[in-house]
MIFI-186896 format. One record per residue (C-alpha): residue in three letters; x, y, z; residue number from 1. Coordinates in nm, 3 decimals. Example, Ala and Ser with C-alpha at 12.3 -4.5 7.8 and 13.67 -1.06 7.14 Angstrom:
// residues 2
r residuo->Ala, x->1.230, y->-0.450, z->0.780, num->1
r residuo->Ser, x->1.367, y->-0.106, z->0.714, num->2
// end
This chain:
// residues 138
r residuo->Met, x->8.710, y->11.389, z->9.890, num->1
r residuo->Leu, x->8.397, y->11.111, z->9.753, num->2
r residuo->Thr, x->8.156, y->11.300, z->9.543, num->3
r residuo->Thr, x->7.789, y->11.221, z->9.437, num->4
r residuo->Glu, x->7.897, y->11.212, z->9.120, num->5
r residuo->Ser, x->8.056, y->10.854, z->9.152, num->6
r residuo->Leu, x->7.701, y->10.744, z->9.293, num->7
r residuo->Asn, x->7.422, y->10.620, z->9.064, num->8
r residuo->Asn, x->7.136, y->10.740, z->9.197, num->9
r residuo->Glu, x->6.890, y->10.433, z->9.198, num->10
r residuo->Lys, x->6.711, y->10.368, z->9.494, num->11
r residuo->Val, x->6.843, y->10.127, z->9.673, num->12
r residuo->Asp, x->6.702, y->9.935, z->9.969, num->13
r residuo->Ile, x->7.020, y->9.863, z->10.196, num->14
r residuo->Arg, x->6.877, y->9.636, z->10.436, num->15
r residuo->Leu, x->6.878, y->9.375, z->10.163, num->16
r residuo->Tyr, x->7.208, y->9.389, z->10.148, num->17
r residuo->Ser, x->7.414, y->9.125, z->10.356, num->18
r residuo->Pro, x->7.684, y->9.296, z->10.615, num->19
r residuo->Gln, x->7.931, y->9.102, z->10.407, num->20
r residuo->Ala, x->7.872, y->9.286, z->10.089, num->21
r residuo->Leu, x->7.825, y->9.612, z->10.284, num->22
r residuo->Ala, x->8.153, y->9.610, z->10.451, num->23
r residuo->Phe, x->8.283, y->9.443, z->10.123, num->24
r residuo->Leu, x->8.212, y->9.778, z->9.954, num->25
r residuo->Gly, x->8.293, y->10.034, z->10.213, num->26
r residuo->Asp, x->8.640, y->9.821, z->10.271, num->27
r residuo->Ala, x->8.734, y->10.003, z->9.921, num->28
r residuo->Val, x->8.547, y->10.321, z->10.007, num->29
r residuo->Tyr, x->8.772, y->10.392, z->10.331, num->30
r residuo->Glu, x->9.095, y->10.269, z->10.139, num->31
r residuo->Ile, x->9.074, y->10.523, z->9.841, num->32
r residuo->Leu, x->9.005, y->10.808, z->10.120, num->33
r residuo->Val, x->9.324, y->10.711, z->10.273, num->34
r residuo->Arg, x->9.451, y->10.658, z->9.945, num->35
r residuo->Glu, x->9.354, y->10.985, z->9.823, num->36
r residuo->Arg, x->9.505, y->11.195, z->10.184, num->37
r residuo->Ile, x->9.853, y->10.986, z->10.105, num->38
r residuo->Val, x->9.916, y->11.108, z->9.772, num->39
r residuo->His, x->9.799, y->11.482, z->9.854, num->40
r residuo->Arg, x->9.987, y->11.512, z->10.144, num->41
r residuo->Ala, x->10.323, y->11.392, z->9.970, num->42
r residuo->Asn, x->10.412, y->11.270, z->9.593, num->43
r residuo->Met, x->10.628, y->10.973, z->9.699, num->44
r residuo->Pro, x->10.742, y->10.642, z->9.537, num->45
r residuo->Val, x->10.458, y->10.433, z->9.525, num->46
r residuo->Asn, x->10.667, y->10.175, z->9.731, num->47
r residuo->Lys, x->10.641, y->10.432, z->10.025, num->48
r residuo->Leu, x->10.279, y->10.549, z->9.948, num->49
r residuo->His, x->10.185, y->10.185, z->9.983, num->50
r residuo->Leu, x->10.309, y->10.167, z->10.340, num->51
r residuo->Gln, x->10.141, y->10.443, z->10.468, num->52
r residuo->Ala, x->9.840, y->10.298, z->10.299, num->53
r residuo->Val, x->9.853, y->9.937, z->10.449, num->54
r residuo->Glu, x->9.905, y->10.068, z->10.737, num->55
r residuo->Gln, x->9.577, y->10.292, z->10.801, num->56
r residuo->Val, x->9.302, y->10.022, z->10.657, num->57
r residuo->Arg, x->9.470, y->9.745, z->10.859, num->58
r residuo->Ala, x->9.273, y->9.610, z->11.134, num->59
r residuo->Ser, x->9.390, y->9.752, z->11.432, num->60
r residuo->Tyr, x->9.440, y->10.108, z->11.307, num->61
r residuo->Gln, x->9.054, y->10.037, z->11.177, num->62
r residuo->Ser, x->8.955, y->9.947, z->11.537, num->63
r residuo->Lys, x->9.055, y->10.242, z->11.689, num->64
r residuo->Ala, x->8.886, y->10.454, z->11.381, num->65
r residuo->Tyr, x->8.573, y->10.237, z->11.524, num->66
r residuo->Ala, x->8.594, y->10.399, z->11.826, num->67
r residuo->Val, x->8.598, y->10.774, z->11.742, num->68
r residuo->Val, x->8.307, y->10.763, z->11.534, num->69
r residuo->Glu, x->8.093, y->10.521, z->11.769, num->70
r residuo->Pro, x->8.011, y->10.811, z->12.003, num->71
r residuo->Val, x->7.879, y->11.018, z->11.706, num->72
r residuo->Leu, x->7.654, y->10.792, z->11.504, num->73
r residuo->Thr, x->7.277, y->10.820, z->11.450, num->74
r residuo->Glu, x->7.053, y->10.481, z->11.544, num->75
r residuo->Glu, x->7.070, y->10.393, z->11.198, num->76
r residuo->Glu, x->7.418, y->10.457, z->11.158, num->77
r residuo->Leu, x->7.490, y->10.243, z->11.499, num->78
r residuo->Ala, x->7.274, y->9.941, z->11.325, num->79
r residuo->Ala, x->7.506, y->9.923, z->11.019, num->80
r residuo->Leu, x->7.844, y->9.940, z->11.189, num->81
r residuo->Arg, x->7.684, y->9.640, z->11.478, num->82
r residuo->Arg, x->7.581, y->9.479, z->11.178, num->83
r residuo->Gly, x->7.980, y->9.459, z->11.038, num->84
r residuo->Arg, x->8.066, y->9.384, z->11.363, num->85
r residuo->Asn, x->7.862, y->9.098, z->11.455, num->86
r residuo->Ile, x->7.920, y->8.904, z->11.112, num->87
r residuo->Ser, x->7.972, y->8.521, z->11.248, num->88
r residuo->Ser, x->8.142, y->8.393, z->10.962, num->89
r residuo->Ile, x->8.445, y->8.637, z->11.024, num->90
r residuo->Lys, x->8.817, y->8.478, z->11.035, num->91
r residuo->Pro, x->9.094, y->8.711, z->11.148, num->92
r residuo->Pro, x->9.403, y->8.730, z->10.956, num->93
r residuo->Lys, x->9.705, y->8.611, z->11.127, num->94
r residuo->Asn, x->9.853, y->8.918, z->11.286, num->95
r residuo->Gly, x->9.533, y->9.071, z->11.466, num->96
r residuo->Thr, x->9.254, y->9.029, z->11.729, num->97
r residuo->Met, x->8.936, y->8.893, z->11.666, num->98
r residuo->Gln, x->8.867, y->9.175, z->11.826, num->99
r residuo->Asp, x->8.985, y->9.440, z->11.599, num->100
r residuo->Tyr, x->8.888, y->9.274, z->11.304, num->101
r residuo->Arg, x->8.506, y->9.268, z->11.418, num->102
r residuo->Arg, x->8.538, y->9.646, z->11.415, num->103
r residuo->Ala, x->8.718, y->9.688, z->11.161, num->104
r residuo->Thr, x->8.429, y->9.498, z->10.956, num->105
r residuo->Gly, x->8.159, y->9.697, z->11.123, num->106
r residuo->Leu, x->8.352, y->10.007, z->11.010, num->107
r residuo->Glu, x->8.370, y->9.890, z->10.688, num->108
r residuo->Cys, x->8.024, y->9.788, z->10.643, num->109
r residuo->Leu, x->7.925, y->10.176, z->10.803, num->110
r residuo->Phe, x->8.118, y->10.329, z->10.496, num->111
r residuo->Gly, x->7.992, y->10.037, z->10.268, num->112
r residuo->Tyr, x->7.607, y->10.169, z->10.377, num->113
r residuo->Leu, x->7.679, y->10.536, z->10.392, num->114
r residuo->Tyr, x->7.817, y->10.484, z->10.006, num->115
r residuo->Leu, x->7.528, y->10.302, z->9.866, num->116
r residuo->Lys, x->7.272, y->10.541, z->10.064, num->117
r residuo->Gly, x->7.436, y->10.813, z->9.831, num->118
r residuo->Glu, x->7.551, y->10.983, z->10.206, num->119
r residuo->Ile, x->7.903, y->11.074, z->10.091, num->120
r residuo->Gln, x->7.895, y->11.438, z->10.330, num->121
r residuo->Arg, x->7.854, y->11.191, z->10.612, num->122
r residuo->Ile, x->8.137, y->10.953, z->10.496, num->123
r residuo->Asn, x->8.356, y->11.259, z->10.472, num->124
r residuo->Glu, x->8.305, y->11.413, z->10.791, num->125
r residuo->Leu, x->8.351, y->11.088, z->10.962, num->126
r residuo->Phe, x->8.666, y->11.011, z->10.778, num->127
r residuo->Leu, x->8.775, y->11.349, z->10.875, num->128
r residuo->Met, x->8.671, y->11.301, z->11.226, num->129
r residuo->Ile, x->8.903, y->10.973, z->11.214, num->130
r residuo->Glu, x->9.200, y->11.151, z->11.071, num->131
r residuo->Glu, x->9.196, y->11.443, z->11.309, num->132
r residuo->His, x->9.159, y->11.199, z->11.627, num->133
r residuo->Leu, x->9.428, y->10.917, z->11.509, num->134
r residuo->Glu, x->9.664, y->11.176, z->11.394, num->135
r residuo->Gln, x->9.671, y->11.363, z->11.714, num->136
r residuo->Gly, x->9.764, y->11.009, z->11.907, num->137
r residuo->Glu, x->9.387, y->10.968, z->12.102, num->138
// end
């Protein structure tokens, strides 16, 4: 789990950050949560750890995660999610759909936004929700 100890506690106006910058940071936040969870579950060769992580950070998986969290977000969080989803310069990877990639970028933007606001508890809460729903195959 992330903690507030890793944050610079300066007040920042998050609206000044581009959605691309928020998604860039959110991608790292989301991936560290995935990697931490995988390592805590099993001590295995790095290649196996990597394959499990890649599965959960790809756009199609994050698109499903987007659908899990969207209904429980506040208006402010929804605005961050939409800012990322609506980035016009998005180019999807060769193995994904534009919708999945946009939704994944929205999710990453949300995680970056929450991280910069210092809302680590909320990040962990949303990640746990994603984990629970997607592991049950919902």
